[in-house]
C-alpha positions, 0 to 999 in steps of 0.5 A: 590562355592569357599571356603575361604582360612585359614589365613597364619601365615606370619609375619606382616610387612607392607612394602606397601599397594599394589603391582603389580606383573607379573609372566611368565614361559617358558620351558628350555632344561637342559642336563645331562651327565650319568656316563656310560663308552664309548662315552660321547657324546652319554650319554647325556639326555635331560630334560625340566624344567620350569623357572619362572620369577617374577617382582613386584613393589609397585603400583605407583612406577617404581622401580621393584624387580625381582626373578626367580626360577626353582621350582614350588613355593616359590618365594622370591622377591629380591631387 
């Protein structure tokens, strides 16, 4: 069975009763250059990071709010 989560200590500031959200992610290539001596073209390292995009709007509204992050958590929806 699922256990009930504890209530969070978020500030109580009701902006709207319900929001509709969509979150999607994709993997993006990120290249970093090492500081080794020699040919700089051969000192590149490829890493993959997940980028997440969120779209939120109040139910019944067509005015969206967007945010994106490379982090695994901590979305902050911006106007």
